[in-house]
Each structure stands twice: as C-alpha cells, then as structure tokens.
C-alpha positions as CSV (number, residue, x, y, z in Angstrom):
1,X,66.9,181.6,171.8
2,X,70.0,183.5,170.7
3,X,73.4,181.8,171.2
4,X,76.0,184.4,172.3
5,X,79.5,183.7,173.3
6,X,80.8,185.8,176.2
7,X,84.3,185.9,177.6
8,X,85.8,182.4,178.0
9,X,85.5,180.6,181.3
10,X,89.2,179.8,181.5
11,X,90.2,182.8,183.6
12,X,87.5,182.2,186.2
13,X,88.2,178.5,186.2
14,X,91.9,179.1,186.7
15,X,91.3,181.3,189.7
16,X,89.0,178.8,191.3
17,X,91.5,176.0,190.8
18,X,94.4,178.0,192.0
19,X,92.4,178.8,195.1
20,X,91.7,175.1,195.5
21,X,95.4,174.2,195.1
22,X,96.3,176.7,197.8
23,X,93.7,175.2,200.0
24,X,95.1,171.8,199.6
25,X,98.1,172.5,201.8
26,X,95.9,173.7,204.6
27,X,93.5,170.9,204.1
28,X,96.3,168.4,204.5
29,X,96.8,169.7,208.1
30,X,93.2,169.2,208.9
31,X,92.5,165.9,207.2
32,X,95.8,164.3,206.1
33,X,95.2,162.0,203.1
34,X,96.6,158.9,204.8
35,X,97.0,155.7,202.7
36,X,94.5,153.1,203.7
37,X,95.4,149.5,204.3
38,X,97.0,147.9,201.2
39,X,94.0,145.7,200.6
40,X,91.9,148.9,200.1
41,X,94.3,150.6,197.7
42,X,92.7,152.1,194.6
43,X,93.7,150.1,191.4
44,X,94.9,152.7,188.9
45,X,95.4,151.7,185.3
46,X,98.2,153.4,183.4
47,X,97.2,156.3,181.1
48,X,96.0,155.2,177.6
49,X,96.6,157.3,174.5
50,X,94.0,160.1,174.4
51,X,91.7,160.2,171.4
52,X,90.8,163.4,169.7
53,X,88.5,165.5,171.8
54,X,85.0,166.3,170.6
55,X,83.8,169.9,170.2
56,X,80.5,170.7,171.8
57,X,78.9,173.9,170.6
58,X,75.1,174.5,170.8
59,X,73.1,175.4,167.8
60,X,70.6,178.2,167.8
61,X,67.8,175.7,168.5
62,X,69.6,174.7,171.7
63,X,70.8,171.3,170.6
64,X,73.8,170.0,168.9
65,X,75.5,166.7,168.0
66,X,77.9,165.0,170.4
67,X,80.3,162.8,168.4
68,X,81.8,159.9,170.3
69,X,85.3,160.6,171.4
70,X,86.6,157.1,171.3
71,X,85.5,153.5,170.6
72,X,86.7,152.5,174.0
73,X,85.3,153.2,177.5
74,X,87.3,155.6,179.7
75,X,88.9,153.0,182.0
76,X,92.0,154.9,183.0
77,X,92.3,155.7,186.7
78,X,89.3,153.6,187.6
79,X,88.4,152.5,191.1
80,X,86.5,149.3,190.2
81,X,83.2,148.4,192.1
82,X,82.7,145.3,190.0
83,X,84.1,143.2,187.3
84,X,81.3,142.9,184.8
85,X,78.1,141.0,185.0
86,X,75.3,142.1,182.7
87,X,75.7,144.0,179.4
88,X,78.0,146.8,178.5
89,X,76.5,150.2,178.0
90,X,75.2,150.9,174.4
91,X,77.3,153.1,172.2
92,X,74.6,155.5,171.0
93,X,71.6,157.0,172.8
94,X,68.0,156.3,171.8
95,X,66.5,158.7,169.4
96,X,63.9,159.6,172.0
97,X,64.1,159.3,175.7
98,X,61.9,160.1,178.7
99,X,60.6,163.7,178.9
100,X,60.3,163.8,182.7
101,X,61.4,167.3,183.7
102,X,61.0,168.8,180.3
103,X,60.6,168.0,176.6
104,X,64.2,169.0,175.7
105,X,65.6,166.4,178.1
106,X,64.2,163.7,175.8
107,X,66.3,164.7,172.9
108,X,69.7,163.1,172.2
109,X,72.8,165.3,172.4
110,X,73.7,168.4,174.4
111,X,70.8,170.7,175.3
112,X,71.5,174.3,176.3
113,X,69.8,177.6,175.7
114,X,72.4,180.4,175.9
115,X,71.4,183.9,176.7
116,X,73.3,187.2,176.2
117,X,76.7,187.0,177.9
118,X,76.5,183.3,178.6
119,X,79.7,181.2,178.1
120,X,79.8,178.4,175.6
121,X,79.8,174.8,176.9
122,X,83.2,173.4,177.5
123,X,84.7,171.8,174.5
124,X,86.3,168.8,176.2
125,X,83.3,166.7,177.2
126,X,83.0,163.0,176.3
127,X,80.6,161.7,178.9
128,X,77.8,159.7,177.3
129,X,75.4,161.4,179.6
130,X,75.7,164.5,181.8
131,X,73.6,167.1,183.5
132,X,74.2,170.5,185.3
133,X,71.5,171.7,187.7
134,X,70.8,174.2,190.4
135,X,70.5,172.2,193.5
136,X,68.0,174.6,195.1
137,X,65.7,175.7,192.3
138,X,66.0,172.4,190.4
139,X,66.6,174.3,187.1
140,X,68.7,172.3,184.7
141,X,71.2,174.6,183.1
142,X,72.4,172.1,180.4
143,X,72.2,168.4,179.8
144,X,73.4,165.7,177.4
145,X,71.3,162.6,177.0
146,X,69.9,163.2,180.5
147,X,67.5,160.3,180.4
148,X,69.8,157.7,178.7
149,X,69.4,154.5,180.7
150,X,73.0,153.4,181.5
151,X,74.7,151.2,184.2
152,X,75.2,153.4,187.2
153,X,78.0,151.6,189.2
154,X,78.4,152.8,192.8
155,X,76.5,156.1,192.2
156,X,73.5,153.9,192.8
157,X,74.6,153.8,196.4
158,X,73.2,157.3,196.7
159,X,69.7,155.7,196.3
160,X,70.7,153.0,198.7
161,X,71.7,155.5,201.3
162,X,68.7,157.8,200.7
163,X,66.4,154.7,201.1
164,X,68.0,152.9,204.1
165,X,69.8,155.6,206.1
166,X,66.6,157.0,207.7
167,X,65.6,153.5,208.9
168,X,68.7,152.6,211.0
169,X,69.9,154.7,214.0
170,X,73.5,155.5,213.7
171,X,74.4,154.1,217.1
172,X,72.8,150.7,216.4
173,X,75.4,147.9,216.3
174,X,75.5,144.6,214.4
175,X,77.7,141.5,214.7
176,X,78.5,140.3,211.2
177,X,77.7,136.7,210.3
178,X,78.7,134.8,207.2
179,X,75.3,135.2,205.6
180,X,75.6,139.0,205.6
181,X,78.4,138.9,203.1
182,X,77.2,136.1,200.9
183,X,76.8,136.9,197.2
184,X,79.2,139.7,197.0
185,X,80.4,140.0,193.4
186,X,84.0,139.2,192.4
187,X,86.2,142.2,192.4
188,X,83.9,144.2,194.6
189,X,85.2,147.3,196.3
190,X,85.4,146.7,200.1
191,X,86.2,148.6,203.2
192,X,87.3,145.6,205.2
193,X,84.3,144.3,207.2
194,X,85.1,141.1,209.0
195,X,82.8,138.2,209.9
196,X,82.4,137.9,213.7
197,X,83.2,141.6,214.3
198,X,80.7,144.2,215.5
199,X,80.2,147.5,213.8
200,X,77.9,150.5,214.4
201,X,75.7,151.8,211.6
202,X,77.8,154.9,211.7
203,X,80.9,152.9,210.9
204,X,79.2,151.1,208.1
205,X,78.0,154.3,206.4
206,X,81.5,155.6,206.5
207,X,82.6,152.5,204.7
208,X,79.9,153.0,202.1
209,X,80.6,156.6,201.3
210,X,84.3,156.8,201.7
211,X,85.5,153.4,200.3
212,X,82.3,152.5,198.3
213,X,82.4,149.3,200.3
214,X,80.0,146.6,199.0
215,X,80.7,144.6,202.1
216,X,79.3,147.5,204.2
217,X,76.3,147.8,201.9
218,X,75.6,144.1,202.3
219,X,75.6,144.3,206.1
220,X,73.4,147.4,206.1
221,X,71.0,145.6,203.7
222,X,70.9,142.6,206.0
223,X,70.0,144.9,208.9
224,X,67.2,146.3,206.7
225,X,65.7,142.9,206.2
226,X,67.9,141.4,203.4
227,X,68.9,142.1,199.9
228,X,65.6,141.4,198.2
229,X,63.7,143.6,200.6
230,X,66.3,146.4,200.2
231,X,66.2,146.2,196.4
232,X,62.4,146.4,196.6
233,X,62.6,149.4,198.9
234,X,65.1,151.2,196.7
235,X,62.9,150.7,193.6
236,X,59.9,152.0,195.4
237,X,61.8,155.0,196.6
238,X,63.1,155.7,193.1
239,X,59.5,155.7,191.9
240,X,58.5,158.0,194.7
241,X,61.2,160.4,193.6
242,X,60.0,160.1,190.0
243,X,63.3,158.6,189.0
244,X,61.6,156.4,186.3
245,X,64.8,155.5,184.3
246,X,66.1,153.5,187.2
247,X,65.8,149.7,187.5
248,X,67.5,148.3,190.7
249,X,68.9,144.8,190.7
250,X,71.7,145.1,193.3
251,X,71.9,147.5,196.3
252,X,75.5,148.4,195.7
253,X,75.5,149.2,192.0
254,X,77.5,146.1,191.0
255,X,77.0,145.3,187.3
256,X,73.9,143.2,186.7
257,X,71.6,142.6,183.7
258,X,69.0,145.3,183.4
259,X,70.4,147.4,186.2
260,X,70.3,151.0,184.9
261,X,69.8,154.6,185.9
262,X,70.4,158.0,184.2
263,X,72.2,161.2,184.9
264,X,68.8,162.7,185.6
265,X,67.8,160.1,188.1
266,X,71.2,160.1,189.9
267,X,70.9,163.8,190.3
268,X,67.5,163.3,191.9
269,X,69.0,160.8,194.3
270,X,71.7,163.2,195.3
271,X,69.3,166.1,195.7
272,X,67.0,164.0,197.9
273,X,69.9,162.6,200.0
274,X,71.3,166.1,200.6
275,X,68.2,166.9,202.5
276,X,69.5,164.6,205.3
277,X,72.2,165.9,207.6
278,X,73.7,162.5,208.1
279,X,73.9,161.9,204.3
280,X,75.6,165.3,204.0
281,X,78.0,164.4,206.7
282,X,79.0,161.1,205.2
283,X,79.3,162.2,201.6
284,X,81.5,165.2,202.6
285,X,83.9,163.3,204.9
286,X,87.4,163.2,203.6
287,X,89.0,160.7,206.0
288,X,88.0,158.5,208.9
289,X,89.1,155.7,211.2
290,X,87.4,152.3,210.5
291,X,87.3,149.5,213.1
292,X,89.7,146.6,212.5
293,X,88.9,143.0,213.1
294,X,87.9,141.9,216.7
295,X,90.3,139.3,218.1
296,X,90.0,137.6,221.4
297,X,92.3,138.9,224.1
298,X,93.5,141.8,221.9
299,X,92.6,145.5,221.9
300,X,90.7,146.4,218.8
301,X,92.6,148.6,216.5
302,X,91.4,150.8,213.7
303,X,92.8,151.9,210.3
304,X,92.5,155.0,208.2
305,X,90.2,155.2,205.2
306,X,90.1,158.1,202.7
307,X,87.3,159.1,200.4
308,X,87.6,158.0,196.8
309,X,85.9,161.3,195.6
310,X,89.0,163.0,194.1
311,X,87.3,166.4,193.8
312,X,86.8,166.3,197.6
313,X,90.3,165.1,198.5
314,X,92.3,166.5,195.6
315,X,94.2,163.2,195.5
316,X,95.7,162.7,192.0
317,X,94.2,166.0,190.7
318,X,96.4,168.6,189.2
319,X,94.8,171.5,191.0
320,X,93.9,169.7,194.3
321,X,90.4,169.7,195.7
322,X,87.7,171.5,193.8
323,X,86.7,174.7,195.8
324,X,83.4,174.3,197.5
325,X,83.1,170.6,196.8
326,X,80.8,168.8,199.4
327,X,80.2,165.3,198.0
328,X,78.5,163.2,196.6
329,X,79.4,159.8,195.1
330,X,81.6,158.2,192.5
331,X,81.5,154.8,190.9
332,X,83.2,152.6,188.3
333,X,82.6,149.1,186.9
334,X,83.5,147.3,183.7
335,X,80.1,147.9,182.2
336,X,79.3,151.4,183.6
337,X,82.7,153.0,183.0
338,X,83.3,155.9,185.4
339,X,80.3,157.7,186.9
340,X,80.1,160.6,189.3
341,X,77.7,163.0,190.9
342,X,79.1,166.0,192.7
343,X,77.7,169.0,194.5
344,X,79.6,172.3,195.1
345,X,78.8,175.7,196.4
346,X,80.2,179.1,195.3
347,X,78.9,182.4,196.6
348,X,75.7,180.9,197.9
349,X,74.9,179.1,194.7
350,X,74.8,175.3,194.9
351,X,75.2,173.2,191.7
352,X,74.8,169.5,191.1
353,X,76.7,167.8,188.2
354,X,76.4,164.2,187.1
355,X,78.7,162.7,184.5
356,X,78.4,159.1,183.2
357,X,81.0,157.1,181.3
358,X,83.4,159.5,179.6
359,X,84.9,158.1,176.4
360,X,88.2,160.0,176.7
361,X,90.7,157.6,178.2
362,X,92.7,159.7,180.6
363,X,93.2,159.3,184.4
364,X,90.3,160.7,186.4
365,X,88.5,162.0,183.3
366,X,85.1,161.8,185.0
367,X,86.4,164.3,187.6
368,X,88.0,166.6,185.0
369,X,84.7,166.8,183.0
370,X,82.8,167.4,186.3
371,X,85.2,170.3,187.0
372,X,84.6,171.8,183.6
373,X,80.9,171.6,183.9
374,X,80.9,173.1,187.4
375,X,83.1,176.0,186.2
376,X,80.8,176.5,183.3
377,X,77.7,176.3,185.5
378,X,78.8,178.8,188.0
379,X,79.6,181.3,185.3
380,X,76.5,180.5,183.2
381,X,74.0,180.7,186.0
382,X,71.5,183.5,185.4
383,X,72.6,183.8,181.8
384,X,71.0,180.7,180.4
385,X,67.4,179.6,180.0
386,X,66.8,176.3,181.8
387,X,66.3,173.2,179.5
388,X,64.3,171.4,182.1
389,X,63.6,170.9,185.8
390,X,64.4,168.3,188.5
391,X,60.9,167.2,189.4
392,X,59.7,167.0,193.0
393,X,58.8,163.7,194.6
394,X,55.3,162.5,194.3
395,X,53.2,164.7,196.6
396,X,55.6,167.6,196.2
397,X,57.5,167.1,199.5
398,X,60.8,165.6,200.2
399,X,61.1,165.6,204.0
400,X,62.9,162.5,205.2
401,X,61.7,161.0,208.5
402,X,63.3,158.3,210.6
403,X,65.8,157.8,213.3
404,X,69.0,157.6,211.3
405,X,68.4,160.3,208.7
406,X,67.9,163.8,210.0
407,X,65.8,165.9,207.6
408,X,67.5,168.9,206.1
409,X,66.4,172.3,207.3
410,X,67.6,175.8,208.3
411,X,69.0,174.4,211.6
412,X,69.8,170.8,210.7
413,X,73.2,169.7,212.0
414,X,75.0,166.5,211.4
415,X,75.8,164.5,214.5
416,X,79.6,164.6,213.9
417,X,81.0,165.7,217.2
418,X,82.8,163.0,219.0
419,X,82.4,160.6,216.1
420,X,86.1,160.4,215.3
421,X,85.3,160.5,211.6
422,X,87.1,163.7,210.7
423,X,83.9,164.8,209.0
424,X,83.4,168.0,211.0
425,X,85.8,169.9,208.8
426,X,85.6,168.5,205.3
427,X,83.7,170.8,203.0
428,X,86.4,173.4,202.5
429,X,86.1,176.7,200.7
430,X,87.6,180.1,200.3
431,X,85.6,183.2,201.3
432,X,86.9,186.8,201.1
433,X,90.4,185.5,200.5
434,X,90.6,183.7,203.8
435,X,90.6,179.9,204.3
436,X,87.5,178.7,206.1
437,X,86.3,175.2,207.0
438,X,82.6,174.5,206.7
439,X,81.0,171.9,208.9
440,X,79.0,169.3,207.1
441,X,75.8,170.7,208.5
442,X,76.6,174.1,207.0
443,X,75.7,172.8,203.5
444,X,72.0,172.6,203.2
445,X,70.0,172.4,200.1
446,X,66.6,174.1,200.4
447,X,64.5,172.7,197.6
448,X,62.1,175.0,195.9
449,X,59.5,173.0,194.0
450,X,58.0,174.6,190.9
451,X,54.5,175.8,191.3
452,X,51.9,173.6,189.5
453,X,50.6,175.1,186.3
454,X,47.1,176.6,186.5
C-alpha cells in the first residue's frame, strides 16, 4: 500500500483546538468547573523532565518500529486509582499478539496503511498501546500494539458499567453498610460515599464516571450480588464481547496480579457501553451534585463533583475542551500508568481512541496523545485502508436490555431531565460557526457489523 504524505494536520488541529478554546468560556457558564471537596482533589505531580520524543513514521508495508521514549512511566499529572498491587507493565510488547479483528493487529509497533492524500501519523506518540477506530463502522484506522495485555486502571470501569448498569434501575436506593466498602485498596480514588447514608443508583453511577469512585463501584457491586459475582459477570461479558485479552480481578480496575486488558478490548467496552443512553449520559456529564453524609436532625447537603476527563472539561489543558468530546473514561494506577478511552464527533463522524501508558513524562500526556490521534483520525478518515476491525459480540448483536441501561437507537434519550446532574448539556461542539450544546442522548453510535465472509 503506498505511503503518501499530504498536507500536515497542524492547521486543522489548530482550528479545532482554537474552536474548543473559544467554547470553554461559554461552557463555563453552563457547567462551571467547581472545585470538589478537598478530599476529592486530584493529586497532580510536578512536571518531570521530558525525554526525547519518538518519531513514528509508517513503512511501505504498513508497520514501523516504536522506540520507547523513556525508561520511566508517564506519571506526571496522574489521578491515582490505586497504589500498586500486582506487577508493573512489561517494557516491551510480545513479538506476536492476538489477531482478533485482523492479522495486522497481532504485530508489534504502529500499524497503518496510508492512501493517497493521507496525513502521516503524529510524531509525538509514546503510548505503549493505542488504537484509533471509527465508532460506527468498527474500522480501525491505525493501531500500536493493539492486543498488548496491560494493566487497565479505571478504564476497566467501562466494562463494569456496561455489565452492571442494565441490571440496576437508576431510581433504586441503597443504604450503605460497612461490608459494602470492605476491601477497598489503599489510595483508591473515592467520591465520598459514607456508611449509614442512602444513595440512589443514579448518584452512584455519577460517582463512578465523574470521580472514578472505587467506593461507588463497591456499593454497586454489592447491590449486584457482591464482588466475586460482579467479577464473574464482567469476565463473562468481556468474553461475550470477544474482548479476549481481558482478565478481571477487581471491578474497579485497582492494580492486582494478572488483571489486564488491551487497547483493543477497552475500545470494545466503550463501543458497547455507548449503545446505552444512560452510559452516554454519565460518561459525558461534566459536573454534578453528589449527596453528602446523612446526619440525624440535619438537612442533607450535597457537594459538587467534576469529571476527571480533561478532554471533556478542558481543566488543565492548554486549548480547553476537545471539540466534540463526549466521554468516555480515564484511569491511572502505579502499575498501569495513565490510560484513557475517548469518543468524539466531528461532522457526523464518530471516532474512538484508546491510549495506554504513555512513556513521555509530561502533565496530562495521555490526553495530549489522544488529541493528536483524534486530530489525525478525523483528517485521515477515508484516506487510509483499515488495519483491522472491532469485532461484533458473539451472535452479532449488541442490544443491551434491562431496567437501568436503555439500549441505544435512533430515538434513545438519556433520562437526564430533573436529575440535577448537569448532564443535559455536556457534550459541546461547534457547528456552522455557532456554539451549540448537544444533549447526551444526541450522541448515538449505530454499530454496523461487517458482513460474514461467504
């Protein structure tokens, strides 16, 4: 396949980011980025010296080497989900990996097949594994070590939500007992769930998606029958989705021996979850009010929580929110480094990008590399030959059923009105030069499964 360099992506990327920066001022009026309670503050490490950046340029065969950018993990700017049980991620990928979705996906290093007029891949990429896919068709535009089994951190919560959300009606309530929070790992991220207080399922999902709250995960898992049952359910659902690189040990993504996933599998989880209107609502919510502790004789108060997805909020990002960003989930632990899966829409095209464990040590590097890959993907779409496919679930259908998770469809709408979550106007974009706010239900992924070969 010929490799042809077209005009650089910089100009288009700059226009998109300037639009997002202009949008940030308006977004601040709709969903002010309030500071959550001090106990929920994001720990941000000071910037470390940046190593030399690798250059990624595809060979005529569609593959190229990806030299490690640094001997250290990209810990700067991390919001920790855990403090390190299990083993650290290996430094080099296996020589051969799974070929689910296509033979090229089993090769180490970047895989891309550039056609005439296609832009080169971004040069500043250090993620050990990453993937760019069309959310609707499932075509994978480019990938790097797509099936490398790595610790996922809180991106595994996408699988937790996709598994458990359909089983629990959002209006159901639960009074937290001490056993619900037992076994939560040291240093776990938490939204502030309190023993003896009552929460709705809706409240708890906001805690999971916005603050990556392992405490909220534990309570929801208890409502689902307990941690062992929930882990078993998640593993079964992963296998149903053909996410065969994933081994679940904890429901919240906290570091544990043998707990792994891959950029490919995490993208499958996001794509499946985005079929559910409730999932779309929660992952695109910028800010919300979370119930405080119940105290006898006192009116219950609430406090503000803000999504830790910086491409959604723009918090700490030079150019503000990424235009068209609509979720999905970030994560970070000692062993996993920083991980992120995001979905964005430009001009009707929806792209999914997953980045795992960048080596470059700069604040928010996982988001910066996601931005670069999204910019590249929107410009490259239609000019590259796919290197693989996101496979359909077993049986070829992905319709979720159940009380809590509404299946995605042409008329699916998230139940946001009156929720007080601020999620009604969170996926922001620019159309025709005018600022518009898109309801969470407006972003729908219509999966088109590939036809079976004759």
